[in-house]
N, C-alpha and C positions, 0 to 999 in steps of 0.2 A: 730546353728549359721553358720554352713558351707554352708547351702543350699542357702541363699541369695547371698553369694560370688560365689558359683558354678553357680547360675542362671546368674549373671552378666557376668561371663566369657563366658557362652554359648551365651548370647546376643551379646557380643563384637565379638565373633568368627563369629556369623551369619552376623553381620554388615560388617565385613571384607570380608567375602565370597561374600556378595551382592555387595559391592563396587568393588571387583576384577572382578566380573562377568559383572558389568556395564561398567568398563573400557575396558575389553577385547571385549565386544560386541558393543562398541560405534559406530562402522562403520555401524551397523544395525539400531540402534534407533535414532542416531543424525539426519540422513536424514529425518526421520519421522517428527521431530520437524521443519525442514526446509520446507518440502513440505506442512505441515499443515498451513503454513502462506500464501500459494499461491492458488489463484483461477483464472485461466485464461480460459475464455470462447472462446477466439480467436476472430478474427475480422469477421464482417459481415456488409452488407449494413445497414446504419443508417442515420438519419438526421444530426447528428453532433457528434463530439468527445468532451469529456470533460477531460481536463488535470488537475489533482488535484495539489494543492500547496504542497510544501515540498521537492522539488527536487532542490538541489543546484548545480547540474552538467549539466542538460539539457537532460537526457535520456528520460524523459517523453514527452517533447515537440517534441523531435526527433522522438519518436514512433508515435505521433499524425501526424506529417508531413509525415511519411511513409504511414500511413493509408490514408491520403488525396491523396498522390501521386499515390497510388494503386487503388484509386477510391471507397474506402469504404464509405467515408464521404466527403462532400464538404468543410468543415471548422472545426476548433477546437476552443472551448471556453476555454480560459486559466484562471483558477482560481488563484487569487493572494492575498495572505495574506499580512499584513503589512511587509515591508522590511526595508530598510535603507534610512535615510535622506529624509523621506517623500514620498518615492516611494514604490510601491507594487511589489511583486515577479513576477507578470505577466509582468510588465514593463521590468524587467531584462530578463525574459525568452523569450519574443517575440523578443527583441533586439538581444539576442543570436542566435535565430533561423534564423533571417534575415542575421546575419553575416555568418551563415553556408550556405547561399545561397537559403533559402526557401522564397517564396513570402510573403510579409507582409499581403496581403489580405487573406491569409489562416487562420489567427489567429484573435480571438476576445478577447480582454482583459476584465476580470471581476474582478476588484479590490474590496476588501471587508475587513472587520475587524476581521473575524473569525481566531482563533488561533489553532483550532483542526479540525479533520475530522468531528467530531460530529456536530460542529457549522457550518462547511463549507457546509455540505450536504443540509440543508434547503435553504441556500442562492443560491446554484447552481440549485436546483430543482425549486425554485421560478423563476429564470431567464429562465430556460427551458420552464416552463409553460407560461411565458410571451411571449416567442418566438414561442409558439404552437408546440414545439418539441414533436414528437410521439415516437422517439427511439433515443438512444444515446449509444456511446461506452465510458465507464469509463476507462480512461487511468491513470495508476499509477504504481509505482515500484512494481516488482513482490512480494516482501516480504510484501507489504501493501495491496495487492489485496483482500485477504479473509476478512480482517477486514473492509476495505472500502466498500466492497460489502454488508456486513451485516449492516453497518451503513446506507448506502443509501437505502437499502430495508426497514429498520425500519423507516427512514424518509419519504419514500413514503407512508408507511402504516399510519403514523401519519398525513399525508396530504391528506388522503383518495384517494390515488392512484397517479400514476405518469407515465412517459413514460417508454417504454420497455428498458431494460438495459442489456448490455453485458460488462463484465469486460475484459480488455485487459492489459496484463502485459508488462511493459517496463523493460528491463534488468538493473541490477545494477552492477557496476564494482567490488564490493567486495562480495556481497551476492550471493551465489549459493546454492540452496536448498540441494544439495547432498554433499556439502563440505564447508558450511558456517563457520565451527569451525576451519578451517585451516589458517585463517588470522584474525588479531586483529579487523579490521573494520567489518568483517563479523560477528564475535562474538558479537560486540557491537550492530550491527543492529538487530541480532536475539534477543538479550537480551531486548533491548528497545521495539521491536515490540511485543514480548511476554508479557512484562510488561503492555503495552497499551491494548493488547488483554484481559488479565485477568482483568484489571481495567474496561474495557468496559463491560465485562461480568458481573461484580459486580455492574455496574451502577455508577462507580466512575468517 
């Protein structure tokens, strides 16, 4: 009768040791979880930039404007999911960029009804095909780059091909791959992005 009790004690001790080891080594493995969300190819010459929806602050469109200013692309297609009061996110985003001093002609609005990156990708790719785009820079928040890249590559395969793509990361004010767990918003960002990553991998 003592053996099951002894086994439970050993199991509990092992769990405590593992938990302590995880806590003590968190500065080693937590950054791995952050960097796994990021895939940044860096900029290169392309026909156009594509700014994905989902940024409530403006860092994505600011990054696209920077790419235009530096001569990598002539313009940016601004993807816009449904927003507030009958407007789309691209309407707010372009207005914001103009207030920051960027020329309005740099930006092309693409309003649509997609509510996820998975639904957004075929809409964007269809528009790029309509415009005869051969290469583009996919601009999104750093924590979103790896998942967005996988989704767009899968969408291109489903469409029997698409333009050459490079993923360019825009910074986020809260998420840092090497220290995301040190602030509440960074923890929330990592949690939700990993939840979406797992769900996407499971086909949910």
